[in-house]
N, C-alpha and C positions, 0 to 999 in steps of 0.2 A: 504494500500500500504506500502511496506517495504522501509524504508529509505535507499537509496543507499550509502549515506555518513554518517554513524553513528559516533557519538562523541566517541573518544577514551577514555577509562577508565584507571585510574591509579591503579585500584584494582588488576590486576594480579600480578605485582611484590610485592605488599604489602601482598597479600594472600600467595605468595611463602615464604616470610620472616616469616609470621605468622605460617604457617604450619611447617616450619623448626624449629621455636622456640618451638612449641608444641611437636614436635618429640624429640628434644633435652631435653626438660623438662621432658617428660615422660619416656624416655629410659635411659638417661645418669645421671640425677640427683640422682636417687637411688644409683647408683654406686659411685657417688661423695660423697654422704652422708656416705656411707659405708667406703670409704677410709679416708675422712677427719674427720668424726664424730666418727668412731669406731677404725679403724686400726691405725691411726696416734696417737690418745691419749693413746692407750694401748701399743705403742712402737713396733707394728708389722711391721710398715713401717717407715723408717727413713725420717726425714724432708729433709735430704740432697738429697735423691732420688727425692723428689718432686721439690726441687729447681733445680736440674740438669735437670729434665724433662721440667721445665718451660723455661730453657735456650736453649733447642733444638728447631729447626725449627718446628718439628711436635708438640711439646708441646705448642708452640706459636699459632699454628693453632687451637689446642684443646681449649686453653684459649679463643681465639677469638670466636669460635663456642659456647662455654659455656656461654659467656657473651652477645654477640650481638643478637643472634637469640631469646633467651627468652625475651629480652627487646622489640624487635619488636612485639612479640606475646602479651606481656602484654599491650603495648600501643595500639595495634590494638583492643584488647578486651575492654580496657577502652574506646576507641573512640566509638565503636559500642554499648557498654553497656550504655553509656550516652545517645546515640540515643534511645535505647530501653526504658529508663526511662524518655524520653522526655526532656532531658537537652541538648539543642543544643548550642554548643560552636561556635561562629562565626569563620569561617575558621578552624574548628576542625581538619580536615584532615591534613592541613598544619601544625598546631601546634603539633599534636601528632606524626605524621610521621617525622616532622622536628626535634622534640626532639629525636626521635629514631635515626635519621641520625647523629645529633650532638653527641649523646652518642657513636654511632658506630665509629666516627672519633676519639673521645677522647680515647676510648679503643684501637683502632688501633695504635695510636701514643704511648700510654702507653706500649702496648705489644712490639712494636718495640724497645722501650727504654730499655727493660729488657736485 
């Protein structure tokens, strides 16, 4: 018999943040490495342009996306990876996702302060 009142899971919002972090890491980090690791040191892009971009509202959104989503993906992978190797942290979900939430708020306030 099917349970008519199933227990709600907290996994869908976490999987959303995890998949967004994977997408940001896979698609945007190579471009970020190109800009910050090659173009900036060789003087092709001016640091003033990067600073001006970080002060614009769209630049702040980009910084938030590049920092928050990969952290959620990494902590989600760490949480489930520890489960896979049979290391069970008491209240692991609360600890790992709580750390990601605290990190997100710290980054949010830091970016607003720019």
